[in-house]
C-alpha positions as CSV (number, residue, x, y, z in Angstrom):
1,M,210.5,-13.5,274.8
2,T,213.7,-11.7,275.9
3,V,216.5,-12.9,278.0
4,L,215.1,-11.2,281.0
5,E,211.7,-12.8,280.5
6,K,212.9,-16.4,280.3
7,K,211.7,-18.5,283.2
8,E,214.5,-20.8,284.5
9,S,213.4,-23.6,286.7
10,S,214.7,-22.1,290.0
11,V,218.2,-23.3,289.3
12,V,220.6,-22.2,292.0
13,I,224.4,-22.5,292.0
14,D,227.1,-22.1,294.6
15,A,227.9,-18.4,294.5
16,R,231.5,-19.1,295.2
17,G,231.9,-20.9,291.9
18,P,231.5,-17.9,289.6
19,R,234.0,-15.9,291.7
20,F,236.6,-18.7,291.3
21,S,235.8,-18.8,287.6
22,A,236.3,-15.0,287.4
23,A,239.7,-15.4,288.9
24,I,240.7,-17.9,286.1
25,T,239.1,-15.6,283.5
26,V,241.3,-12.7,284.8
27,F,244.4,-14.7,284.1
28,V,243.2,-16.0,280.7
29,L,242.1,-12.5,279.5
30,A,245.3,-10.8,280.9
31,A,247.4,-13.3,279.0
32,A,245.3,-12.9,275.9
33,L,245.7,-9.1,276.2
34,V,249.4,-9.1,276.7
35,T,250.1,-11.7,273.9
36,Q,247.2,-10.7,271.6
37,S,246.6,-14.5,271.4
38,L,243.7,-15.5,269.1
39,F,243.8,-18.9,270.8
40,L,243.4,-17.6,274.3
41,I,240.6,-15.2,273.5
42,T,238.8,-17.8,271.4
43,F,239.1,-20.3,274.3
44,Q,237.6,-17.7,276.7
45,L,234.9,-17.0,274.1
46,A,234.0,-20.7,274.2
47,V,233.9,-20.7,278.0
48,F,231.6,-17.7,277.9
49,L,229.4,-19.4,275.3
50,I,228.9,-22.5,277.5
51,G,228.2,-20.3,280.5
52,A,225.7,-18.2,278.5
53,T,223.8,-21.0,276.9
54,K,224.0,-24.0,279.3
55,G,224.8,-22.1,282.5
56,P,228.0,-21.1,284.4
57,Q,227.8,-24.4,286.3
58,F,228.7,-26.3,283.1
59,T,231.9,-24.4,282.2
60,P,235.4,-26.0,282.5
61,Y,236.1,-23.6,285.3
62,A,233.1,-24.8,287.2
63,F,234.3,-28.3,286.8
64,L,237.6,-27.3,288.4
65,F,235.8,-25.6,291.2
66,K,233.5,-28.6,291.9
67,S,236.3,-31.1,291.8
68,L,239.3,-29.3,293.3
69,I,238.1,-26.3,295.3
70,K,234.6,-26.9,296.7
71,P,235.5,-30.1,298.6
72,R,238.1,-28.1,300.5
73,L,235.8,-25.3,301.5
74,K,234.6,-25.2,305.0
75,G,231.6,-22.9,304.7
76,E,228.0,-23.6,303.8
77,F,226.7,-23.8,300.3
78,V,226.0,-20.2,299.2
79,P,223.0,-20.3,296.9
80,E,222.6,-17.9,294.0
81,D,220.0,-17.7,291.2
82,V,221.7,-18.8,288.0
83,R,220.1,-16.2,285.8
84,P,222.3,-13.2,286.7
85,P,225.6,-15.0,286.3
86,K,224.3,-16.6,283.0
87,F,223.5,-13.1,281.7
88,A,227.0,-11.9,282.8
89,Q,228.5,-14.8,280.8
90,A,226.4,-13.6,277.8
91,V,227.9,-10.1,278.2
92,G,231.4,-11.6,278.4
93,F,230.6,-13.6,275.3
94,L,229.7,-10.4,273.4
95,F,233.0,-8.8,274.5
96,A,235.0,-11.9,273.4
97,V,233.3,-12.0,270.0
98,T,234.2,-8.3,269.6
99,A,237.8,-9.0,270.6
100,V,238.1,-12.0,268.2
101,A,236.6,-9.9,265.4
102,G,239.1,-7.1,266.2
103,L,242.0,-9.5,266.0
104,L,240.8,-11.2,262.8
105,T,240.3,-7.8,261.0
106,G,243.5,-6.2,262.2
107,G,241.7,-4.0,264.7
108,T,244.0,-4.4,267.6
109,I,242.5,-1.3,269.3
110,L,239.0,-3.0,269.2
111,F,240.6,-6.2,270.5
112,T,242.3,-4.3,273.3
113,I,239.2,-2.3,274.4
114,A,236.9,-5.4,274.3
115,T,239.3,-7.6,276.1
116,G,240.1,-4.8,278.6
117,F,236.4,-4.4,279.5
118,A,235.9,-8.1,280.0
119,L,239.0,-8.2,282.0
120,A,237.9,-5.3,284.2
121,A,234.5,-7.0,284.9
122,A,236.1,-10.3,285.7
123,F,238.6,-8.6,288.0
124,L,235.8,-6.9,289.9
125,N,234.1,-10.3,290.5
126,A,237.3,-12.1,291.4
127,A,238.8,-9.5,293.7
128,F,235.7,-7.8,295.2
129,N,232.9,-10.3,294.7
130,Y,231.1,-7.7,292.6
131,C,229.6,-9.2,289.4
132,L,229.0,-6.2,287.1
133,G,227.0,-8.3,284.6
134,C,224.8,-9.6,287.4
135,E,224.2,-6.0,288.6
136,V,223.3,-5.0,285.0
137,Y,220.9,-7.9,284.8
138,L,219.2,-6.8,288.0
139,L,219.0,-3.2,286.9
140,L,217.4,-4.3,283.6
141,L,215.0,-6.5,285.4
142,R,213.9,-3.6,287.7
143,A,213.6,-1.3,284.7
144,R,211.2,-3.7,283.0
145,R,208.8,-3.7,286.0
């Protein structure tokens, strides 16, 4: 059974949460990129791992969204299927693993490229509400049918 075939129990999340999380991710990845910080990229890797395995609604960023941001929002709950953002978190995790491996082996170019790709994807989500990983998930799902 592949990731695309897994049946989630119709879990929906507030679609505004992943966008908020993407904004924090942009800052963490940008700081990691500028400083080449193993700590920052490893922290982001852990966040991606939680999002990919348990779901994006269980990340530390989602906790901040639920406790600090969501109570102040005026609009309605915007439902979104959890599977595309969860897949996007898995893709982010793979980029973060690659970045960590690059730093640990002295491959700063590998670190820079992997972190840059993850940063670009997070920026698209934060700035334009365009989740690249979610779109890839949907394309893969359509291709399977």
